[in-house]
ZADO-1210 file (C-alpha; in nm, 4 decimals, padded with zeros to 6 digits):
<atoms>
<atom x="04.9933" y="-02.8839" z="12.8642" code="MET" pos="1"/>
<atom x="05.1128" y="-02.5263" z="12.8820" code="ILE" pos="2"/>
<atom x="05.3731" y="-02.5701" z="12.6082" code="LEU" pos="3"/>
<atom x="05.1440" y="-02.7628" z="12.3701" code="ALA" pos="4"/>
<atom x="05.0133" y="-02.4534" z="12.1834" code="PRO" pos="5"/>
<atom x="05.3678" y="-02.3243" z="12.1545" code="ILE" pos="6"/>
<atom x="05.5230" y="-02.6527" z="12.0449" code="LEU" pos="7"/>
<atom x="05.2565" y="-02.7648" z="11.7956" code="ALA" pos="8"/>
<atom x="05.3479" y="-02.5125" z="11.5197" code="PRO" pos="9"/>
<atom x="05.7166" y="-02.5877" z="11.5681" code="ILE" pos="10"/>
<atom x="05.6936" y="-02.9647" z="11.5653" code="LEU" pos="11"/>
<atom x="05.4433" y="-02.9973" z="11.2798" code="ALA" pos="12"/>
<atom x="05.6914" y="-02.9050" z="11.0012" code="PRO" pos="13"/>
<atom x="05.9578" y="-03.1234" z="11.1612" code="ILE" pos="14"/>
<atom x="05.7396" y="-03.4295" z="11.2008" code="LEU" pos="15"/>
<atom x="05.6461" y="-03.4425" z="10.8307" code="ALA" pos="16"/>
<atom x="06.0061" y="-03.4974" z="10.7097" code="PRO" pos="17"/>
<atom x="06.0685" y="-03.7251" z="11.0044" code="LEU" pos="18"/>
<atom x="05.7757" y="-03.9458" z="10.9132" code="LEU" pos="19"/>
<atom x="05.8826" y="-03.9366" z="10.5491" code="GLY" pos="20"/>
<atom x="06.2233" y="-04.0608" z="10.6576" code="ALA" pos="21"/>
<atom x="06.0505" y="-04.3295" z="10.8608" code="ALA" pos="22"/>
<atom x="05.8721" y="-04.4494" z="10.5505" code="LEU" pos="23"/>
<atom x="06.1977" y="-04.4578" z="10.3538" code="VAL" pos="24"/>
<atom x="06.3687" y="-04.6598" z="10.6271" code="VAL" pos="25"/>
<atom x="06.0753" y="-04.8994" z="10.6431" code="ALA" pos="26"/>
<atom x="06.0716" y="-04.9598" z="10.2702" code="VAL" pos="27"/>
<atom x="06.4489" y="-04.9913" z="10.2508" code="ALA" pos="28"/>
<atom x="06.4724" y="-05.2392" z="10.5360" code="THR" pos="29"/>
<atom x="06.1950" y="-05.4827" z="10.4539" code="ASP" pos="30"/>
<atom x="05.9204" y="-05.3718" z="10.2149" code="PRO" pos="31"/>
<atom x="05.7453" y="-05.7066" z="10.1996" code="ASN" pos="32"/>
<atom x="05.7297" y="-05.7795" z="10.5714" code="HIS" pos="33"/>
<atom x="05.3809" y="-05.7740" z="10.7148" code="ASP" pos="34"/>
<atom x="05.2746" y="-05.9367" z="11.0374" code="THR" pos="35"/>
<atom x="04.9287" y="-06.0814" z="11.0894" code="ALA" pos="36"/>
<atom x="04.8261" y="-05.7699" z="11.2805" code="VAL" pos="37"/>
<atom x="04.9512" y="-05.5130" z="11.0295" code="THR" pos="38"/>
<atom x="04.9477" y="-05.7154" z="10.7085" code="GLY" pos="39"/>
<atom x="04.6394" y="-05.5469" z="10.5716" code="SER" pos="40"/>
<atom x="04.7619" y="-05.1918" z="10.6381" code="LEU" pos="41"/>
<atom x="04.9049" y="-04.9809" z="10.3582" code="SER" pos="42"/>
<atom x="05.2259" y="-04.7837" z="10.4017" code="ALA" pos="43"/>
<atom x="05.0163" y="-04.4685" z="10.4359" code="ARG" pos="44"/>
<atom x="04.8050" y="-04.6270" z="10.7123" code="GLN" pos="45"/>
<atom x="05.1155" y="-04.7430" z="10.8978" code="LYS" pos="46"/>
<atom x="05.2665" y="-04.3967" z="10.8673" code="ASN" pos="47"/>
<atom x="04.9444" y="-04.2400" z="10.9983" code="ALA" pos="48"/>
<atom x="04.9402" y="-04.4848" z="11.2902" code="ALA" pos="49"/>
<atom x="05.2984" y="-04.3886" z="11.3791" code="MET" pos="50"/>
<atom x="05.2426" y="-04.0115" z="11.3787" code="GLN" pos="51"/>
<atom x="05.0868" y="-03.9823" z="11.7264" code="PRO" pos="52"/>
<atom x="05.3602" y="-04.2020" z="11.8758" code="LEU" pos="53"/>
<atom x="05.6405" y="-04.0007" z="11.7151" code="VAL" pos="54"/>
<atom x="05.4711" y="-03.6784" z="11.8249" code="ARG" pos="55"/>
<atom x="05.4295" y="-03.8047" z="12.1817" code="SER" pos="56"/>
<atom x="05.7960" y="-03.9076" z="12.2113" code="ALA" pos="57"/>
<atom x="05.9148" y="-03.5815" z="12.0559" code="THR" pos="58"/>
<atom x="05.6887" y="-03.3669" z="12.2737" code="ASP" pos="59"/>
<atom x="05.8139" y="-03.5426" z="12.5857" code="CYS" pos="60"/>
<atom x="06.1795" y="-03.4927" z="12.4946" code="ILE" pos="61"/>
<atom x="06.1263" y="-03.1302" z="12.3931" code="VAL" pos="62"/>
<atom x="05.9420" y="-03.0573" z="12.7197" code="ARG" pos="63"/>
<atom x="06.2124" y="-03.2241" z="12.9276" code="ALA" pos="64"/>
<atom x="06.4939" y="-03.0375" z="12.7540" code="VAL" pos="65"/>
<atom x="06.3291" y="-02.6950" z="12.7309" code="VAL" pos="66"/>
<atom x="06.2215" y="-02.7015" z="13.0953" code="THR" pos="67"/>
<atom x="06.5651" y="-02.8137" z="13.2165" code="ASP" pos="68"/>
<atom x="06.7103" y="-02.5351" z="13.4336" code="PRO" pos="69"/>
<atom x="07.0379" y="-02.5522" z="13.2453" code="GLY" pos="70"/>
<atom x="06.8821" y="-02.5277" z="12.8980" code="TYR" pos="71"/>
<atom x="06.9100" y="-02.1499" z="12.8608" code="ALA" pos="72"/>
<atom x="07.2724" y="-02.1425" z="12.9704" code="SER" pos="73"/>
<atom x="07.3937" y="-02.4430" z="12.7697" code="LYS" pos="74"/>
<atom x="07.5725" y="-02.4003" z="12.4414" code="ALA" pos="75"/>
<atom x="07.4132" y="-02.5623" z="12.1386" code="SER" pos="76"/>
<atom x="07.6972" y="-02.8151" z="12.1372" code="ALA" pos="77"/>
<atom x="07.5690" y="-02.9424" z="12.4720" code="GLU" pos="78"/>
<atom x="07.2148" y="-02.9914" z="12.3454" code="LEU" pos="79"/>
<atom x="07.2889" y="-03.3586" z="12.2857" code="GLY" pos="80"/>
<atom x="07.3718" y="-03.4001" z="12.6537" code="ASP" pos="81"/>
<atom x="07.0360" y="-03.2503" z="12.7514" code="LEU" pos="82"/>
<atom x="06.8559" y="-03.4787" z="12.5060" code="ILE" pos="83"/>
<atom x="07.0323" y="-03.7815" z="12.6521" code="VAL" pos="84"/>
<atom x="06.9472" y="-03.6622" z="13.0042" code="ALA" pos="85"/>
<atom x="06.5791" y="-03.6375" z="12.9043" code="SER" pos="86"/>
<atom x="06.5555" y="-04.0035" z="12.8046" code="MET" pos="87"/>
<atom x="06.4803" y="-04.1508" z="13.1491" code="PRO" pos="88"/>
<atom x="06.1785" y="-03.9214" z="13.1807" code="ALA" pos="89"/>
<atom x="06.0622" y="-04.0095" z="12.8287" code="CYS" pos="90"/>
<atom x="06.1401" y="-04.3798" z="12.8147" code="VAL" pos="91"/>
<atom x="05.7694" y="-04.4717" z="12.7990" code="GLY" pos="92"/>
<atom x="05.6779" y="-04.2704" z="12.4871" code="PRO" pos="93"/>
<atom x="06.0114" y="-04.3488" z="12.3182" code="VAL" pos="94"/>
<atom x="05.9760" y="-04.7213" z="12.3847" code="ARG" pos="95"/>
<atom x="05.6146" y="-04.7139" z="12.2591" code="ALA" pos="96"/>
<atom x="05.7324" y="-04.5469" z="11.9377" code="MET" pos="97"/>
<atom x="06.0116" y="-04.8008" z="11.8833" code="ILE" pos="98"/>
<atom x="05.7885" y="-05.0995" z="11.9612" code="ASN" pos="99"/>
<atom x="05.5125" y="-04.9791" z="11.7293" code="ALA" pos="100"/>
<atom x="05.7646" y="-04.9194" z="11.4534" code="TYR" pos="101"/>
<atom x="05.8865" y="-05.2781" z="11.4970" code="ASP" pos="102"/>
<atom x="05.5275" y="-05.4019" z="11.4878" code="ARG" pos="103"/>
<atom x="05.4403" y="-05.2117" z="11.1694" code="TYR" pos="104"/>
<atom x="05.7662" y="-05.2388" z="10.9765" code="TYR" pos="105"/>
<atom x="05.9475" y="-05.5436" z="11.1145" code="GLY" pos="106"/>
<atom x="06.1703" y="-05.6414" z="11.4030" code="ALA" pos="107"/>
<atom x="06.4660" y="-05.4113" z="11.4578" code="GLY" pos="108"/>
<atom x="06.3373" y="-05.1277" z="11.2407" code="THR" pos="109"/>
<atom x="06.2200" y="-04.9255" z="11.5409" code="GLY" pos="110"/>
<atom x="06.5676" y="-04.9045" z="11.6895" code="GLN" pos="111"/>
<atom x="06.7127" y="-04.8235" z="11.3465" code="ALA" pos="112"/>
<atom x="06.4558" y="-04.5467" z="11.2997" code="PHE" pos="113"/>
<atom x="06.5206" y="-04.4043" z="11.6471" code="PHE" pos="114"/>
<atom x="06.8999" y="-04.4127" z="11.6164" code="MET" pos="115"/>
<atom x="06.8966" y="-04.2802" z="11.2590" code="GLY" pos="116"/>
<atom x="06.6383" y="-04.0436" z="11.1110" code="PRO" pos="117"/>
<atom x="06.4658" y="-03.9651" z="11.4405" code="TYR" pos="118"/>
<atom x="06.7793" y="-03.8560" z="11.6278" code="LEU" pos="119"/>
<atom x="06.9038" y="-03.6738" z="11.3176" code="ASP" pos="120"/>
<atom x="06.6163" y="-03.4219" z="11.3309" code="VAL" pos="121"/>
<atom x="06.5529" y="-03.4184" z="11.7064" code="LEU" pos="122"/>
<atom x="06.8096" y="-03.1472" z="11.7926" code="PRO" pos="123"/>
<atom x="06.6477" y="-02.9102" z="11.5427" code="LYS" pos="124"/>
<atom x="06.3035" y="-02.9823" z="11.6888" code="ALA" pos="125"/>
<atom x="06.4310" y="-02.9060" z="12.0382" code="VAL" pos="126"/>
<atom x="06.6144" y="-02.5901" z="11.9276" code="THR" pos="127"/>
<atom x="06.3130" y="-02.4602" z="11.7350" code="ASP" pos="128"/>
<atom x="06.0819" y="-02.5319" z="12.0282" code="ALA" pos="129"/>
<atom x="06.3190" y="-02.3575" z="12.2682" code="GLY" pos="130"/>
<atom x="06.3352" y="-02.0483" z="12.0469" code="LYS" pos="131"/>
<atom x="05.9584" y="-02.0420" z="12.0086" code="LYS" pos="132"/>
<atom x="05.9042" y="-02.0838" z="12.3833" code="ALA" pos="133"/>
<atom x="06.1429" y="-01.7965" z="12.4599" code="SER" pos="134"/>
<atom x="05.9942" y="-01.5721" z="12.1921" code="GLY" pos="135"/>
<atom x="06.3001" y="-01.5751" z="11.9622" code="GLU" pos="136"/>
<atom x="06.2681" y="-01.6058" z="11.5852" code="ARG" pos="137"/>
</atoms>
């Protein structure tokens, strides 16, 4: 991808707190729940398994928003609208992230993670990526 070298340094510092928040949500919602598939995995292993899925979903959304023709002219207040508009193009990676989260941390936790901590930091990830792509600091 053309934007991958640009987006990687921006998303790396954002993904760490995001994954930390994911761990907090997982522990708070059901710390003793382990399915047969993931029962032998530690919290650290589950977190590591989630990282590529979170990164893939975030990269897709960032790409869709930053490459939107209206991105440069939209006010930051309208960023949420662009993120929502990006969802149809990114439904595959987002759904994979939510489903894996459910598999590792228990049913319903993926949606809670997506609607909570993930969407809380997503606008900053998109804004930072947009600034980096345009050469702003």
